[in-house]
C-alpha positions in Angstrom: -88.4 -182.5 -157.4 -85.1 -180.7 -156.9 -85.6 -176.9 -156.6 -83.3 -175.1 -159.0 -80.9 -172.7 -157.6 -81.2 -169.1 -158.7 -78.3 -166.8 -159.1 -78.1 -164.1 -156.4 -78.2 -160.5 -157.6 -75.0 -158.6 -157.6 -74.5 -156.6 -154.4 -73.7 -152.9 -154.7 -70.1 -153.5 -153.8 -69.6 -156.2 -156.4 -71.4 -154.5 -159.2 -68.9 -153.8 -162.0 -70.2 -150.3 -162.6 -69.8 -149.4 -158.9 -66.3 -150.9 -158.8 -65.1 -149.0 -161.9 -66.6 -145.7 -160.6 -64.9 -146.2 -157.3 -61.6 -147.0 -158.9 -61.8 -143.8 -161.1 -62.4 -141.6 -158.1 -59.5 -143.2 -156.2 -57.2 -142.5 -159.2 -58.6 -138.9 -159.2 -57.6 -138.5 -155.6 -54.1 -139.8 -156.4 -53.8 -137.4 -159.3 -54.9 -134.4 -157.2 -52.4 -135.2 -154.4 -49.6 -135.6 -157.0 -50.4 -132.3 -158.7 -50.7 -130.4 -155.4 -47.5 -131.7 -153.8 -45.5 -132.4 -157.0 -46.3 -129.3 -159.1 -47.9 -126.7 -156.8 -45.7 -126.9 -153.7 -42.5 -125.8 -155.5 -43.9 -122.5 -156.8 -45.5 -121.8 -153.4 -42.2 -122.2 -151.7 -40.3 -120.2 -154.4 -42.6 -117.2 -154.2 -43.6 -117.6 -150.6 -42.2 -114.3 -149.3 -43.8 -112.4 -152.1 -47.4 -113.3 -151.3 -49.6 -110.6 -149.6 -49.6 -112.1 -146.9 -47.8 -115.4 -147.1 -50.2 -116.9 -144.6 -53.1 -116.6 -147.0 -51.3 -118.8 -149.6 -50.3 -121.3 -146.9 -53.9 -121.6 -145.7 -55.2 -122.0 -149.2 -52.7 -124.8 -149.9 -53.6 -126.5 -146.6 -57.3 -126.1 -147.4 -57.0 -127.9 -150.8 -55.1 -130.7 -149.1 -57.6 -131.0 -146.3 -60.6 -131.2 -148.6 -58.9 -133.9 -150.7 -58.0 -135.8 -147.6 -61.6 -135.6 -146.3 -62.9 -136.9 -149.6 -60.4 -139.8 -149.5 -62.1 -141.0 -146.3 -65.1 -141.9 -148.3 -63.6 -142.7 -151.7 -60.9 -145.1 -150.4 -63.7 -147.1 -148.8 -65.5 -147.0 -152.2 -68.5 -145.0 -150.9 -70.1 -142.0 -152.6 -69.5 -138.6 -151.1 -72.4 -137.3 -149.0 -74.2 -134.3 -150.5 -73.3 -132.1 -147.5 -69.6 -132.9 -147.9 -69.6 -132.2 -151.6 -71.5 -128.9 -151.2 -69.5 -127.7 -148.3 -66.2 -128.8 -149.8 -67.0 -127.0 -153.0 -67.6 -123.7 -151.2 -64.4 -124.1 -149.2 -62.3 -124.7 -152.3 -63.8 -121.7 -154.1 -63.1 -119.5 -151.1 -59.6 -120.8 -150.8 -58.9 -120.1 -154.5 -60.2 -116.6 -154.1 -58.0 -116.0 -151.1 -54.9 -117.5 -152.7 -55.4 -115.3 -155.8 -55.9 -112.2 -153.7 -52.5 -112.8 -152.1 -50.6 -113.0 -155.4 -47.7 -110.6 -156.0 -48.2 -107.9 -158.6 -48.1 -109.0 -162.3 -48.1 -112.8 -161.5 -51.7 -113.7 -162.5 -51.8 -116.9 -164.6 -48.0 -117.4 -164.1 -45.9 -119.6 -162.0 -46.8 -118.0 -158.7 -50.5 -118.4 -159.5 -50.4 -122.2 -158.8 -53.8 -122.0 -157.1 -55.7 -121.5 -160.3 -54.6 -124.8 -161.9 -54.8 -126.7 -158.6 -58.3 -125.6 -157.5 -60.1 -127.5 -160.3 -58.8 -130.9 -159.1 -60.3 -130.9 -155.7 -63.5 -129.7 -157.4 -63.3 -132.8 -159.7 -62.8 -135.0 -156.7 -65.8 -133.5 -155.0 -68.2 -133.3 -157.9 -67.1 -136.1 -160.3 -70.5 -137.8 -160.1 -72.4 -134.5 -160.2 -71.6 -133.2 -163.7 -73.9 -130.1 -163.8 -72.6 -129.0 -160.4 -69.0 -129.6 -161.4 -69.4 -127.4 -164.6 -71.0 -124.7 -162.5 -68.3 -124.8 -159.9 -65.5 -124.7 -162.5 -67.3 -121.8 -164.2 -67.6 -119.9 -160.9 -63.9 -120.6 -160.2 -62.8 -119.2 -163.6 -65.2 -116.2 -163.4 -63.9 -115.3 -159.9 -60.3 -115.5 -161.0 -60.8 -113.5 -164.2 -62.7 -110.8 -162.2 -59.8 -110.6 -159.7 -57.4 -110.4 -162.6 -59.3 -107.5 -164.2 -59.7 -105.6 -161.0 -56.0 -105.8 -160.2 -55.2 -103.3 -162.9 -55.4 -102.8 -166.6 -53.7 -105.8 -168.1 -51.4 -105.5 -171.0 -51.8 -107.3 -174.3 -49.2 -109.8 -173.3 -50.9 -110.5 -170.0 -54.2 -110.9 -171.7 -52.6 -113.4 -174.1 -51.0 -115.4 -171.3 -54.2 -115.4 -169.3 -56.2 -116.7 -172.3 -53.7 -119.5 -172.9 -53.7 -120.6 -169.3 -57.5 -120.3 -169.0 -58.1 -122.3 -172.1 -55.6 -125.0 -171.3 -56.5 -125.6 -167.7 -60.3 -125.4 -168.0 -60.4 -127.4 -171.2 -58.2 -130.2 -169.7 -60.3 -130.3 -166.6 -63.5 -130.4 -168.5 -62.2 -133.2 -170.7 -61.3 -135.2 -167.6 -64.9 -134.6 -166.3 -66.3 -135.7 -169.6 -64.2 -138.9 -169.6 -65.3 -139.7 -166.1 -69.0 -139.2 -167.2 -68.4 -141.4 -170.3 -66.8 -144.2 -168.3 -69.6 -144.1 -165.7 -72.1 -144.4 -168.5 -70.3 -147.2 -170.2 -69.8 -149.0 -167.0 -73.5 -148.7 -166.2 -74.4 -150.0 -169.6 -72.0 -152.9 -169.1 -73.5 -153.7 -165.7 -77.1 -153.7 -167.2 -75.9 -156.0 -170.0 -74.2 -158.3 -167.5 -77.4 -158.4 -165.4 -79.5 -159.2 -168.4 -77.1 -162.0 -169.4 -77.3 -163.3 -165.8 -81.1 -163.2 -165.9 -81.2 -165.0 -169.2 -78.8 -167.6 -167.9 -80.9 -168.1 -164.8 -84.0 -168.5 -166.9 -82.3 -171.0 -169.1 -81.2 -173.0 -166.0 -84.7 -172.9 -164.6 -86.1 -174.0 -167.9 -83.6 -176.9 -168.1 -84.3 -177.9 -164.5 -88.1 -177.8 -165.1 -87.7 -179.9 -168.3 -85.6 -182.4 -166.3 -88.2 -182.6 -163.6 -90.9 -183.0 -166.1 -89.1 -185.8 -167.8 -88.4 -187.4 -164.5 -92.0 -187.1 -163.5 -93.2 -188.6 -166.8 -90.7 -191.5 -166.4 -92.0 -192.2 -162.9 -95.6 -192.0 -164.0 -95.1 -194.1 -167.1 -93.3 -196.6 -164.9 -96.5 -197.0 -163.0 -98.7 -197.0 -166.1 -96.6 -199.3 -168.3 -97.8 -202.5 -166.6 -101.4 -201.5 -167.2 -100.7 -200.7 -170.9 -98.8 -204.0 -171.2 -101.7 -205.9 -169.7 -104.2 -204.2 -172.1 -101.9 -205.0 -175.0 -101.4 -208.7 -174.2 -105.0 -209.3 -173.1 -104.2 -210.1 -169.5 -106.2 -207.0 -168.4 -109.8 -206.9 -169.5 -110.7 -203.3 -170.5 -114.4 -204.1 -169.9 -113.8 -204.9 -166.2 -114.5 -202.3 -163.6 -111.0 -202.7 -162.1 -109.3 -202.0 -165.5 -111.5 -198.9 -166.1 -110.6 -197.7 -162.6 -106.9 -198.2 -163.2 -107.1 -196.4 -166.5 -109.0 -193.5 -164.9 -106.4 -193.2 -162.2 -103.6 -193.3 -164.7 -105.3 -190.6 -166.8 -105.8 -188.4 -163.7 -102.2 -188.8 -162.6 -100.9 -187.8 -166.0 -103.3 -184.8 -166.2 -102.2 -183.7 -162.7 -98.5 -184.1 -163.8 -99.1 -181.8 -166.8 -100.8 -179.3 -164.5 -97.9 -179.4 -162.0 -95.7 -177.6 -164.4 -98.1 -174.9 -165.5 -97.2 -171.3 -164.6 -100.3 -170.2 -162.6 -100.8 -168.0 -159.5 -102.3 -170.8 -157.3 -100.6 -174.1 -158.3 -102.4 -176.3 -155.6 -105.9 -175.3 -156.7 -104.9 -175.6 -160.4 -103.7 -179.2 -159.8 -106.8 -180.1 -157.8 -108.8 -178.7 -160.7 -106.9 -181.0 -163.1 -107.9 -184.0 -161.0 -111.6 -182.8 -161.1 -111.5 -182.5 -164.9 -110.7 -186.1 -165.4 -113.5 -187.2 -163.1 -116.0 -184.9 -164.8 -115.1 -186.5 -168.1 -116.3 -189.8 -166.7 -119.6 -188.2 -165.8 -119.0 -187.6 -162.1 -120.5 -184.4 -160.7 -117.8 -182.7 -158.7 -118.1 -179.6 -156.5 -115.0 -177.6 -155.4 -114.8 -175.3 -152.4 -111.7 -173.2 -151.8 -111.1 -171.0 -148.7 -108.1 -169.0 -147.5 -105.3 -167.2 -149.3 -102.8 -169.0 -151.5 -100.0 -170.7 -149.7 -96.6 -171.5 -151.2 -96.7 -175.3 -151.2 -93.6 -177.1 -152.7 -94.3 -179.5 -155.6 -93.7 -182.7 -153.6 -96.2 -181.6 -150.9 -98.7 -180.7 -153.6 -98.3 -184.1 -155.1 -99.1 -185.8 -151.8 -102.0 -183.4 -151.1 -103.7 -184.2 -154.4 -103.0 -187.9 -154.2 -106.2 -188.6 -152.0 -108.2 -186.5 -154.4 -107.1 -188.7 -157.3 -107.8 -191.9 -155.4 -111.3 -190.8 -154.2 -112.4 -189.4 -157.6 -111.2 -192.5 -159.3 -113.5 -194.5 -157.0 -116.4 -192.1 -157.2 -119.6 -193.3 -159.0 -121.8 -190.2 -159.5 -120.8 -187.3 -157.4 -118.0 -185.9 -155.2 -117.1 -182.8 -153.2 -113.6 -181.5 -152.8 -112.6 -178.8 -150.3 -109.3 -176.9 -150.1 -108.5 -175.0 -146.9 -105.4 -172.8 -146.6 -104.2 -171.0 -143.5 -100.7 -169.8 -142.6 -100.2 -172.8 -140.4 -102.1 -175.6 -142.2 -103.1 -176.7 -145.7 -105.9 -179.3 -145.9 -107.4 -181.0 -148.9 -110.5 -183.2 -148.3 -112.7 -185.1 -150.6 -116.1 -186.9 -150.1 -117.3 -189.2 -152.8 -119.9 -192.0 -153.3 -118.2 -195.3 -153.9 -119.3 -198.8 -154.4 -116.4 -200.4 -152.6 -114.4 -199.9 -149.4 -111.6 -197.5 -148.6 -109.1 -197.4 -151.5 -105.5 -198.1 -150.5 -103.6 -194.8 -150.1 -100.6 -194.4 -147.9 -99.6 -190.9 -146.7 -96.3 -189.8 -145.3 -94.9 -188.2 -142.2 -95.0 -184.8 -143.9 -98.5 -185.2 -145.4 -100.6 -187.6 -143.2 -103.8 -188.9 -144.8 -106.9 -189.9 -143.0 -109.7 -191.9 -144.7 -113.1 -193.4 -143.7 -115.9 -195.2 -145.5 -119.5 -195.5 -144.4 -122.8 -196.2 -146.1 -121.2 -195.9 -149.6 -119.6 -192.5 -148.8 -115.8 -192.2 -148.8 -114.0 -189.4 -147.0 -110.3 -188.7 -147.4 -108.3 -185.9 -146.0 -104.6 -184.9 -146.4 -102.9 -182.2 -144.2 -99.6 -180.4 -144.7 -98.1 -177.8 -142.3 -95.6 -175.3 -143.6 -92.3 -175.4 -141.9 
């Protein structure tokens, strides 16, 4: 019987949800770098001499770039940021934002020279994109710290308050929307990955069922091929159903078919289940059968199980009144033996190289044993 191939589960790097999440974060790194060097560098250079001192603004700008670069080391390799990096980077970004805001020239809060307010949220997004509660907390802390510095710098005019409100609303809302979109895409990607895994599982089950049906049909065809001559002989009268030989052949065919049905049952211990099916046919003929099983279940492939139960079928077919079957399982050996009282000699049963069969007959007692060793 051909063992059906099963589909391998998706590895973390090939999972669609993981790929999409990694791609989103790589894009986020690119956006952060573009905003910093494309939009924030120009106002820094234009107002550089007005900062108090200029070195504080320079260090803040370099800190934002450094944090983004460190994050890129993991994100470009499609790996999640370690918790220590995310937590440490968040604290560094918040401190750099406070320092840059403290160095602002007078009356420039939330205006062109205050480039650090709009920029700081983007490294925070890179750091905490997959930690939404922490991201919201960090953005809130960043906004609260900036507003506090703004209010402590002096009594703002109505115009300054209006400008501040517009900038605060626009920047924070946009960054929160980006965070929400990332969260939504992560969730949808996760749902898509679960659905894909379910489809793969159902496809695998369908393939296994089709393979099992094919194997069952093949087994039936092979078994019927051996049984058809008997049926034809009974039908045309060349086989006498009253003869002992015909009854033995019918009993063997019935036991083989019963074993074939049992071979495809979903049970914890297939070998003992198939041996039990062989015993059931013998008991229906009035043979008293005892079964002894020892050892833990061993994974025996169907072809080997078929060869191990073959001697049981043969001996039980020849048994007159009683038989004893024993199944011994160890990690290195599986042995199936049968002792039965028979009227004739040793039935003809050929083993194989994988499952050798030994048989003896003495004083009306038949003993047969099949052995199989796991590879």
